C-alpha positions as CSV (number, residue, x, y, z in Angstrom):
1,M,137.4,142.3,116.7
2,A,140.2,139.8,116.2
3,L,140.1,137.8,113.0
4,V,140.1,134.1,114.1
5,L,139.5,130.8,112.4
6,K,139.0,128.1,115.0
7,N,136.2,129.7,117.2
8,N,133.7,131.5,115.1
9,M,131.9,133.3,117.9
10,P,129.5,135.3,115.8
11,A,128.3,132.0,114.2
12,K,128.0,130.4,117.7
13,N,126.0,133.3,119.1
14,T,123.7,133.3,116.0
15,L,123.2,129.5,116.4
16,N,122.1,130.0,120.0
17,V,119.6,132.6,119.0
18,L,118.4,130.3,116.2
19,D,117.9,127.5,118.7
20,K,115.9,129.7,120.9
21,N,113.8,131.0,118.0
22,D,113.2,127.4,116.9
23,K,112.0,126.4,120.4
24,M,109.7,129.4,120.5
25,L,108.5,128.6,117.0
26,A,107.7,125.0,118.0
27,K,105.7,126.1,121.0
28,S,103.8,128.6,119.0
29,L,103.1,126.0,116.4
30,K,101.9,123.5,119.0
31,K,99.6,126.1,120.6
32,A,98.2,127.0,117.2
33,A,97.7,123.3,116.3
34,S,96.1,122.3,119.6
35,G,94.2,125.5,120.4
36,L,95.6,125.3,123.9
37,R,97.8,127.8,125.7
38,I,98.8,125.2,128.1
39,N,99.8,121.8,126.6
40,G,101.9,120.5,129.4
41,A,103.1,121.4,132.9
42,D,106.2,123.1,131.4
43,D,104.0,125.7,129.8
44,D,102.4,126.8,133.1
45,A,102.8,124.4,136.0
46,S,100.2,125.9,138.3
47,G,97.7,126.7,135.5
48,Y,98.1,123.2,134.2
49,A,97.3,121.7,137.7
50,I,94.3,123.9,138.1
51,S,92.9,123.2,134.7
52,E,93.4,119.5,135.2
53,R,91.3,119.6,138.4
54,M,88.7,121.6,136.6
55,E,88.5,119.0,133.8
56,V,88.1,116.2,136.3
57,Q,85.3,118.2,138.0
58,M,83.7,118.9,134.6
59,R,83.7,115.2,133.6
60,G,82.3,114.2,136.9
61,L,79.5,116.8,136.5
62,D,78.7,115.5,133.0
63,Q,78.5,111.9,134.4
64,D,76.2,113.2,137.2
65,V,73.9,114.7,134.5
66,D,73.8,111.2,132.8
67,N,73.0,109.7,136.2
68,T,70.1,112.0,136.8
69,Q,68.7,111.2,133.3
70,T,69.0,107.4,133.8
71,G,67.6,107.7,137.3
72,N,64.7,109.7,136.0
73,A,64.1,107.0,133.3
74,M,64.0,104.3,136.1
75,L,61.5,106.4,138.1
76,K,59.4,106.9,135.0
77,V,59.1,103.1,134.6
78,A,58.2,102.8,138.3
79,E,55.7,105.6,137.9
80,G,54.0,103.8,135.0
81,G,53.5,100.7,137.2
82,V,52.1,102.8,140.1
83,Q,49.7,104.7,137.8
84,S,48.4,101.4,136.4
85,S,47.8,100.2,140.0
86,V,45.9,103.5,140.7
87,D,43.7,102.9,137.7
88,I,43.0,99.4,138.7
89,L,42.1,100.4,142.3
90,K,39.7,103.0,140.9
91,T,38.0,100.3,138.9
92,L,38.0,97.9,141.9
93,K,36.3,100.5,144.0
94,E,33.6,101.1,141.3
95,K,33.0,97.3,141.4
96,A,32.8,97.2,145.2
97,I,30.4,100.1,145.3
98,N,28.3,98.4,142.6
99,A,28.4,95.1,144.6
100,A,27.3,96.9,147.7
101,N,24.0,97.9,146.0
102,D,21.3,95.4,146.7
103,T,19.9,95.7,143.2
104,N,22.5,93.0,142.5
105,T,21.9,89.4,143.3
106,N,24.6,87.2,144.9
107,A,25.0,85.6,141.5
108,D,25.8,89.0,140.1
109,R,28.3,89.6,142.8
110,A,29.9,86.3,142.1
111,T,30.4,87.3,138.5
112,M,31.9,90.6,139.6
113,Q,34.2,88.7,141.9
114,K,35.8,87.0,139.0
115,E,36.8,90.3,137.4
116,F,37.8,91.5,140.8
117,D,40.2,88.6,141.2
118,Q,41.8,89.2,137.8
119,S,42.4,92.8,138.6
120,I,44.1,91.9,141.9
121,D,46.3,89.6,139.9
122,Q,47.2,92.5,137.7
123,L,48.3,94.5,140.7
124,D,50.9,91.7,141.4
125,E,52.1,92.2,137.8
126,N,52.4,95.9,138.3
127,A,54.4,95.4,141.5
128,N,56.9,93.3,139.7
129,V,57.8,96.0,137.1
130,T,61.5,96.0,136.4
131,Y,64.2,98.3,135.1
132,N,67.6,96.9,134.2
133,G,66.8,93.7,136.1
134,K,65.8,95.5,139.3
135,T,62.2,94.8,140.5
136,M,61.0,98.1,142.0
137,L,57.5,97.9,143.6
138,D,57.6,94.5,145.4
139,G,59.2,95.8,148.6
140,S,62.7,94.5,147.7
141,H,64.0,98.1,147.5
142,N,62.2,99.5,150.5
143,N,63.7,101.9,153.1
144,E,64.8,100.4,156.4
145,V,61.9,99.2,158.6
146,I,62.5,98.7,162.3
147,G,59.3,99.5,164.0
148,G,58.6,98.7,167.6
149,A,61.1,96.3,169.1
150,G,62.4,95.6,165.6
151,N,59.4,93.6,164.6
152,G,58.1,95.9,161.9
153,T,55.2,98.4,162.0
154,N,51.6,97.8,163.1
155,T,48.6,99.2,161.2
156,V,47.3,102.2,163.0
157,L,43.9,103.7,161.9
158,V,43.1,107.0,163.6
159,N,39.9,108.8,164.2
160,E,40.2,112.4,165.5
161,Q,36.5,113.3,165.3
162,F,35.5,112.5,168.8
163,D,35.3,115.0,171.7
164,E,38.6,115.7,173.4
165,A,37.3,114.4,176.7
166,T,36.5,111.0,175.3
167,Q,38.2,108.1,177.2
168,E,38.4,104.4,176.7
169,D,35.8,103.8,179.4
170,T,33.3,106.3,177.8
171,L,30.0,104.6,177.0
172,I,29.3,104.4,173.3
173,S,25.8,105.9,174.0
174,D,27.5,109.0,175.5
175,L,29.9,109.7,172.6
176,Q,30.1,113.2,171.3
177,D,31.9,114.7,168.2
178,F,34.8,117.1,168.3
179,S,32.4,120.1,168.7
180,G,30.7,118.5,171.8
181,R,27.5,117.5,170.0
182,S,25.9,114.1,170.8
183,L,26.1,111.4,168.2
184,G,22.6,110.3,169.0
185,I,23.5,106.8,169.9
186,R,21.1,105.3,172.3
187,S,21.5,102.2,174.5
188,D,19.1,100.3,172.2
189,S,21.1,101.3,169.0
190,S,23.3,98.8,167.3
191,I,26.7,99.0,165.7
192,E,28.0,96.7,162.9
193,I,31.8,96.5,162.7
194,S,33.6,95.0,159.7
195,Y,37.3,94.7,159.1
196,V,39.5,92.9,156.6
197,K,42.5,90.8,157.5
198,Q,44.5,88.5,155.2
199,G,42.0,89.0,152.5
200,R,39.0,87.9,154.6
201,T,36.2,90.0,156.0
202,Y,35.1,89.7,159.7
203,T,32.1,91.2,161.2
204,R,30.8,91.9,164.7
205,V,27.4,93.3,165.6
206,L,26.7,95.1,168.9
207,D,23.0,94.8,169.3
208,P,22.1,96.5,171.5
209,V,24.9,98.8,172.4
210,A,23.7,98.9,176.0
211,D,26.5,99.8,178.4
212,T,29.4,98.9,176.1
213,E,32.5,101.1,176.6
214,L,34.3,102.5,173.6
215,G,37.5,100.7,174.5
216,S,35.9,97.3,174.3
217,I,34.2,97.8,171.0
218,F,36.7,95.5,169.3
219,M,37.0,92.7,171.8
220,A,35.1,90.0,170.0
221,S,34.2,89.2,166.4
222,E,31.8,86.9,164.6
223,D,33.7,84.4,162.5
224,P,31.8,82.0,160.4
225,Q,35.0,80.2,159.5
226,N,36.0,79.8,163.1
227,L,39.3,81.4,162.5
228,V,39.3,84.1,165.2
229,K,37.7,83.7,168.6
230,D,38.9,87.0,170.1
231,A,39.3,90.1,168.1
232,S,41.7,91.5,170.7
233,S,44.3,89.4,168.9
234,I,43.5,91.4,165.8
235,A,43.5,95.0,167.0
236,R,43.5,97.0,170.2
237,V,41.6,100.2,170.8
238,S,43.3,103.2,172.5
239,I,42.8,106.9,173.0
240,S,46.0,108.9,173.1
241,K,48.0,111.7,171.5
242,T,50.7,109.3,170.5
243,I,49.5,106.5,168.2
244,G,52.5,104.2,167.7
245,E,55.9,103.7,166.2
246,D,56.9,104.4,162.7
247,R,59.3,102.4,160.6
248,S,62.3,103.9,162.4
249,G,60.8,103.1,165.8
250,A,60.0,106.8,166.6
251,R,56.8,107.6,168.3
252,V,54.2,109.2,166.0
253,P,51.7,111.8,167.3
254,T,48.2,112.4,165.9
255,S,48.1,114.7,162.9
256,S,46.2,117.4,164.8
257,G,48.2,117.0,168.0
258,N,45.0,116.3,169.9
259,T,43.8,113.1,171.4
260,G,42.9,110.5,168.9
261,F,40.8,107.3,169.0
262,F,42.8,104.7,167.1
263,F,42.9,101.0,166.2
264,R,46.3,99.5,166.4
265,A,46.8,96.0,164.9
266,A,47.8,93.6,167.6
267,E,50.4,91.9,165.3
268,A,53.2,93.8,163.6
269,G,54.0,93.3,159.9
270,I,52.0,92.5,156.8
271,N,50.5,89.3,158.3
272,G,48.8,91.3,161.1
273,Q,47.6,94.3,159.2
274,I,44.1,95.6,159.2
275,A,43.3,96.3,155.6
276,G,39.9,98.0,156.1
277,L,37.6,99.0,159.0
278,T,34.0,100.2,158.7
279,F,31.2,101.0,161.1
280,L,27.4,101.0,160.6
281,V,25.4,102.6,163.4
282,R,21.6,101.8,163.4
283,D,18.8,103.2,165.5
284,H,16.5,100.9,167.4
285,N,14.1,100.9,164.4
286,G,16.9,99.8,162.0
287,S,17.4,103.1,160.3
288,I,21.0,104.3,159.7
289,N,22.3,107.0,162.1
290,R,24.3,108.8,159.4
291,T,25.9,111.3,161.8
292,A,27.3,108.6,164.1
293,T,28.3,106.4,161.1
294,N,30.2,109.2,159.4
295,V,32.0,110.2,162.6
296,F,33.0,106.5,163.3
297,N,34.2,106.0,159.7
298,D,36.3,109.1,159.6
299,L,39.4,107.0,159.8
300,H,42.8,107.5,158.2
301,E,45.9,105.3,158.2
302,L,48.9,107.1,159.8
303,I,51.1,104.1,160.0
304,R,51.0,101.2,157.5
305,A,52.0,97.7,158.3
306,E,55.4,96.8,157.1
307,D,57.7,93.8,157.7
308,P,61.2,94.3,159.2
309,S,63.6,95.2,156.4
310,P,67.2,96.4,155.9
311,D,67.8,99.5,154.0
312,N,67.5,98.5,150.4
313,A,66.5,101.8,148.9
314,L,68.0,102.9,145.6
315,V,70.6,105.6,145.5
316,F,71.2,107.9,142.5
317,Q,74.7,109.5,142.6
318,T,74.2,113.1,141.6
319,G,77.4,114.8,142.9
320,T,81.1,114.7,142.4
321,K,81.7,113.9,146.1
322,A,81.2,110.6,147.8
323,N,77.6,110.0,149.0
324,D,76.4,113.2,147.3
325,A,73.3,111.4,146.2
326,V,69.5,111.2,146.0
327,K,67.8,108.3,147.7
328,I,64.4,106.7,147.2
329,G,62.7,103.7,148.7
330,F,59.9,101.9,146.9
331,S,57.1,100.6,149.2
332,D,55.6,97.1,148.8
333,L,52.7,97.5,146.4
334,R,51.8,93.8,146.1
335,P,48.2,92.9,146.8
336,V,49.2,91.1,150.0
337,A,50.9,94.3,151.2
338,L,47.9,96.4,150.2
339,G,45.6,94.1,152.2
340,L,43.8,92.8,149.2
341,R,45.1,89.3,149.4
342,G,46.1,87.0,152.2
343,T,49.3,85.0,152.3
344,D,47.3,81.9,151.6
345,G,46.0,83.4,148.4
346,A,42.5,84.5,149.7
347,T,41.4,87.6,147.9
348,L,39.2,90.5,149.0
349,Q,35.5,89.5,148.6
350,I,32.5,91.4,147.3
351,T,30.2,88.4,147.1
352,T,27.9,89.8,149.8
353,Q,26.5,93.3,150.5
354,K,28.4,93.4,153.9
355,A,31.6,92.2,152.3
356,A,31.4,94.7,149.5
357,N,31.0,97.5,152.1
358,A,34.1,96.4,153.9
359,A,35.9,96.1,150.6
360,I,35.3,99.8,149.9
361,S,37.1,100.7,153.1
362,A,40.0,98.3,152.3
363,L,40.3,99.7,148.8
364,D,40.4,103.3,150.1
365,L,43.4,102.4,152.4
366,A,45.1,100.5,149.5
367,L,44.6,103.5,147.2
368,S,46.1,105.9,149.8
369,K,49.2,103.6,150.0
370,V,49.7,103.6,146.3
371,L,49.1,107.4,145.9
372,D,51.6,108.0,148.7
373,Q,54.2,106.0,146.6
374,Q,53.2,107.9,143.5
375,T,53.8,111.2,145.3
376,T,57.2,110.1,146.5
377,I,58.2,109.1,143.0
378,G,56.9,112.3,141.5
379,S,58.7,114.5,144.0
380,V,62.0,112.7,143.5
381,R,61.6,113.0,139.7
382,N,61.2,116.7,140.1
383,R,64.2,116.9,142.3
384,L,66.3,115.0,139.7
385,D,65.1,117.4,137.0
386,Y,66.2,120.4,139.1
387,T,69.5,118.6,140.0
388,G,70.2,117.9,136.4
389,D,69.6,121.5,135.4
390,T,71.9,122.7,138.2
391,L,74.6,120.2,137.2
392,T,74.4,121.3,133.6
393,T,74.9,124.9,134.6
394,N,77.8,124.0,136.9
395,S,79.5,122.0,134.1
396,E,79.1,124.9,131.7
397,N,80.6,127.4,134.1
398,T,83.5,125.0,135.0
399,Q,84.3,124.6,131.4
400,K,84.2,128.3,130.9
401,S,86.7,128.8,133.7
402,M,88.9,126.0,132.4
403,S,88.8,127.6,128.9
404,T,90.0,131.0,130.4
405,I,93.0,129.3,132.0
406,R,94.0,126.8,129.3
407,D,92.7,127.8,125.9
408,A,94.9,129.7,123.5
409,D,93.9,133.2,122.2
410,M,94.3,132.3,118.5
411,A,94.9,135.8,117.4
412,A,97.7,136.4,119.8
413,T,99.0,132.9,119.1
414,M,99.2,133.5,115.4
415,T,100.9,136.8,116.0
416,E,103.5,135.2,118.1
417,Y,103.9,132.4,115.6
418,T,104.5,134.9,112.8
419,K,107.0,136.8,114.8
420,T,109.0,133.7,115.9
421,N,108.9,132.4,112.3
422,V,110.4,135.6,110.9
423,L,113.0,135.7,113.7
424,A,113.9,132.0,113.0
425,Q,114.3,132.8,109.3
426,S,116.3,135.9,110.1
427,A,118.6,133.9,112.4
428,Q,119.2,131.3,109.7
429,A,120.2,134.0,107.3
430,M,122.5,135.6,109.8
431,L,124.1,132.2,110.6
432,A,124.9,131.8,107.0
433,Q,126.4,135.3,106.9
434,A,128.5,134.6,110.0
435,N,129.8,131.4,108.5
436,Q,130.6,133.3,105.3
437,N,132.6,135.9,107.3
438,A,135.0,133.3,108.5
439,S,136.1,132.7,104.9
440,S,137.8,136.1,104.8
441,V,140.6,134.6,106.8
442,L,141.7,132.8,103.6
443,S,142.6,136.1,102.0
444,L,145.5,136.3,104.5
445,L,146.9,133.0,103.3
446,Q,147.2,134.0,99.7
């Protein structure tokens, strides 16, 4: 090798090696300090992009878990209000059953009515329970309600205990149950019909039944307050396999699929709802025909009265994609929507024996509405619990995958750091030696 002075190539080569070792040492030090194998796109471009997407996914999943927890907390508040309403309705039914007993005087019933009214007021308080400023049980967060012709839904009370051959023109005295047995109603029997609308109780007595057809059983009503002259403006009687339109406007069949005898409120919405309906069949001597009475009173509400409403249901975002959510609508549980109070403030009465009996039926329907909402809340809460568990597992597995891609193996990283540190020190020593070798040129100048 030529002995030169101006260009010290050994030193230059050693310097390049030293620079490389310093860069490798810096990277090893950064990995050891951060615990990450990939600290930037220059470390592993594709791995960095994949791990960043995974981190976004993981953070979204963690937020979804928080959403399910806060959603569950909201539902728990709503459930508390619903449970309180259930307890109140249980108490109200006890009071109504007590008031229906003639061991009580009308003065006793008037005293019970005061407690009755206070309990109904408390139902209003329960319906206005709030969470984070949102009132949940007053109907303001209901699902969309269209109903027939967009006017809301009509109350439909269905009885499926009559013989399949029963028609609207069947005489009441010829009625048979679903097994074909006669109900024992004679032409000289009587039927007392009571129903509740707008918090008031109305009664009609067919005495005698004579040749009255089943379809005309609801055509007129006694009304001491002269509010209703024709009960056909309250409800219409029909016999069919299709009972009416639900909140979406779809036709609803009977639960058994067989022909049903049903009462459909003439007016849609809460103002027209029938809150309770009860029958009392008596023989000519005044004794109660229990068989016929039980068959007539085997009514259940397949469609509840609701006013038209846009879709105001609450949505809990539980996924990382748009509209990946759980939705729940809260029905209107105010007393006016349960049929226990009229829009004018009139409350369900138990001040007479007949009114108390009608109140029992109204309270049964109100309780079924509240229990239906309680079931909905409970099922959604369970779903959120399952969803939260799934999200937690997904987040854990995503983090594990991201760790595999991005986290540094500390044992390998420290081994690499030690190696590059030794090489860097060795290069420094060799650079000093290379610079020292150039001084041998001076011996030629002596």
